N, C-alpha and C positions, 0 to 999 in steps of 0.2 A: 504493500499500499504506499502510495507516494504521500509525502508530509504536505500539508496545507502550505501554500506559498507566503502565508503570513508568519509561519511556525519559526523560519529564520530570523525574521525581524524581532519577533517578541523574544526568542532566546538571546538574541544580540542585546537587545533592551534589558532583560532581566540580568545579564552579565555584566553589561555596562554600570548600572545603577549600584550594583554591588561592588564593583571596581572602584567607581566613584566614592561612596558611601564608605566603605570600608578603608579606603585610601585615606580619605579626610580624616577618619579617627584615628589611623595610624600616624598621620601628619601631627595631630593635636597631641598624640601621645609623644612623638618624638620631640616637638617644642616644650611639652611640658619636663620631659627630660631634662632639657637643656636649661630649661629655668630652674630645675631643682639642684643643678650642678653648678650654676653660674654664682660667683660670689655676691654680685651686685646685679640680680636679674631686671631691676626696674631701669637699669642703665645700658641695656642692651636693645639698640634701634630694633632688630629683627623680632625680639621676643614681645616688646612694646606693641610692634606693629602687629604681630600675629594674634595678640590677646587684647586688640581693642574691642569694646563692647560690640555684642551684636550675635547674633545667631548663626552657628555653622551649617548653613543650608546644604553645603555639600555631603555632609555627613548625614544630614536627614535623608537623604536619598536611599540609605538602608532601608526606609519604610515602605519604599516602591518595591523592593525585592520580591515579597511573597504575591504582591498583585500580578507581576509578570510571570512569575513562576507558575501561578494558578492557572493563568491564561495559556501558558506554554504547555502546563500540563492536560488542559482540556484538548488542545491540539494533538498531542502524543497520545492520548489513551493510555498512559501509563499509571492510571490511578490505583490501580490494583498492585503495585509496586512498592518495595519499602524506601527507596530512596528519597522521593519528594516529601515524605514524612519525616525522615531523618534530617534532610534539610531544613525543614519547618522549625524542627524543634531545635537544632543548632542555631537557626536564626532568632528564635524566641530567646535563648539564652543570652546570643550577641545584643540583642535590642535592651533587653533587660539591664545588662551590663552599661550600655550606653546610657541608657534613661536613668539608670540609679546612680552611676559614678561618672562616667567620662563627662557628660553633658552639666550635670551640677557642678563638677571641679572647674570645668571651662568657664562657667559663669564666675564663679567665685574667684580664679585666676584672673579673669577680665576685670572684675571689681578691684582687687588688689593692685593689679599694674596701672589702674586709673587713679588709685589712693597714693600720692606721695608718702604717706605715713605709714604705709603696709608693713606688717610685722613681717620681715624676711623669712625667719624660721618657720612660720606659718605658711608663708607663700610655698617654701620648699617642700613642706609636709604634703600640702594640697596638690602639690605638681606631681610629686611621688605618686600618690593615689591616682592621679589621672592618668600618668605614664601606665601603672601596673594595669589599670583597666582598660585602657588602649590596647596594652598588649594582649590582654584576654580576648578583646574583640578580635583582633588580628590573628589570634590561635582558631577562634571560631570560624573566621573567614576560610582559613587553609583547611580546616576540618570539613566545612561545606563544601569545598572546592573538591576535596577527594572524594566525597559522598557524590556529588554530581558527576564526576568523571567517571568512577568505577559503578555507578548506578546499582548498587545490589538489589537483587530481586527480593 
């Protein structure tokens, strides 16, 4: 049976929003790691620029991953297989970590970088929490990637 013509486009969109979203979470973690190791992070222009107040919309694209995944699943007729549900479970874990730890830590860091009187020890602690949480989401991404490629029955 031939795949629906839109199937490839949907799969590409599914992968693209995953790469963008999880890549943005990884970048947040990388900058948080730099902030946690810098002796005077509020004086580092790249850190100040990265942690400007605002929403990390690129990271929020992970919220689109299951939407495109569900559409692709409908076209593929693989609803009886295990891999989509494993991937969805991993996505729930990653999104929970991002929602509970990465994004709140990022907002706290944004506020601290905007405050000239910010406690640098507290900033480093929040940055380490953000870094560890972002690493966890990256591990989830790798796990989901393995599941999606292997497609266990």
